[in-house]
C-alpha positions, 0 to 999 in steps of 0.5 A: 503549513504542514512540514514536508517529510521529503524522501527520495525513493530508489524506486524503479519508476523514478520521477525522471523516468516517468517524465522522460517516458510520458512527458510532463502531462503524463500518459493520461492525455490520450485514450487507449482503452484495453481489455487485457489488463495488468494489475500491480500488487506488491512483493510476493511475501507481502499481503498485496500479491496473494490477495491481488491474485484472488481479486484478479481471479474473482474479476476474471470469473465475474466481469461481464465484458468481451475479451476481458482478462486481468493478470495480477503481477508482483511489483514494488507496490504503491508507488510503482503501481501508480507509476505503472498506470502513469506510464501505461504499463499497468491499468489497475493497481493496489496502493496505500491511499496516501501515496495515491494522494501524493501522486495526484498532487505531485508530492514526495516520490512524485514531485514534479510529475502529477499523476492525473490519469487514475481514479479510485475504484474501491477500498481493499483493507485497512493497513497498519504499520507494524514495526517488528523486532525480536527480544534477543536484540534488546531493542525496545523503541524505534529510537533504538534503531540507530545503527541497526540493520532495518528492513524498510520495505521495497523501493516504491512501496507504501511501507518504505515511505511510511517507514522513513516518515516514522524514522524521521519523526524519531530523528533518524535519517538516511545513514543513521541506520543500515537500510534493507529494501525488501518485502516483509516476507524476506525480512521476516526470514532474515529476522529469524536468522538473525541477519536483521535487527528490525523490519517495518511492514505496512500490513493487515491485522493479523499478519500471517508472516508475523504469526509465523515468525512468533513460532520461531522467535520471541517477537516484539512490536515496537510502538509509534508513540509520544511526540513522534506519533504527534508529529506524524499525525500533524504532518501526514494523512496517517491515522492513529490506531491501537493494535489490540492485545488479542491480535497476536498471542505474544502481545501483553497489551495494546500497541500504538501504531499508524494506519492507512487504507489499501485501495484499488485504483484504475487508469482513466485513459486505458480502462473505459467507463463501461469496463470500469463499471463492470470491474467494480460490480464483478469484484465487489459483488462476489468478494465472498469467494476470496479466502485471504484473511484480508478479503473480509474487508472487501465489503461494499459497506466499506467501499469508499474508505480511502477515497477522500481527496481522490478522483473516482474512476468514471465507471466506479462512480457510476456504480457507486451512484447506482447503488446509492453509495454515492450521491 
């Protein structure tokens, strides 16, 4: 049996609020199909928000459905977006695939509240946990973060859940470090100003905020390695990835990290099968118009990455079957 790395998020959408708003069966019981949609992204300084804005523009330009409109909105990212779908305040959401699995199974942030009214709609890009510090801090290992000022990502984000998982694997629990719950964009600025010692960011490769920080400071990426890495791989769904040395000019060699998938999910009780089909078709057949660097991963060849263990949205499933992607 896998050891459970439990943590209690300070997300705006706590399980108690979710249950209070929706009842133990969630918001998923009744169909209330909509065409004017809200898509949860992430913090404005991260990857989700600007990429989500472009994805929404592509949908609005190419989804052939009467009265369709989607707005990409800033949020706390994964957990908050899944919670918004659960509550019915969001209809689409960007999320790391692991919190989506936890939501489905009522685990971690979702303990006691199984979220069963969403479905997988497509892969977005591979996310890599990048643990950033600067040379002047003298920090060379994640174990050195004890007692330090550390940005762990916004409450309700995949970054925060992964950061706490990593810190726990190194023997560091809440209170062993000074935690700052903020997006990587804000954290990078505070690193530059010397107001933080390190920051966790579940980001694409390369991450523009890290490249920008490296123009101002001597940046160090801390590896996730050894027994801590083994513990994480054995007790979670994260995978191991080596950040190639040529990813950033400041790297002298590859850096061990953990990785997951960013995916798009949609409400099954507020997005009809017909509209879900058109959303997937309109987005993934027109991804060439996305200029964000991570947009290259929105390739139909990768479209099922991160779907293992998750239900498909009926409209997405129909599209995947028609395209011969899914049997």
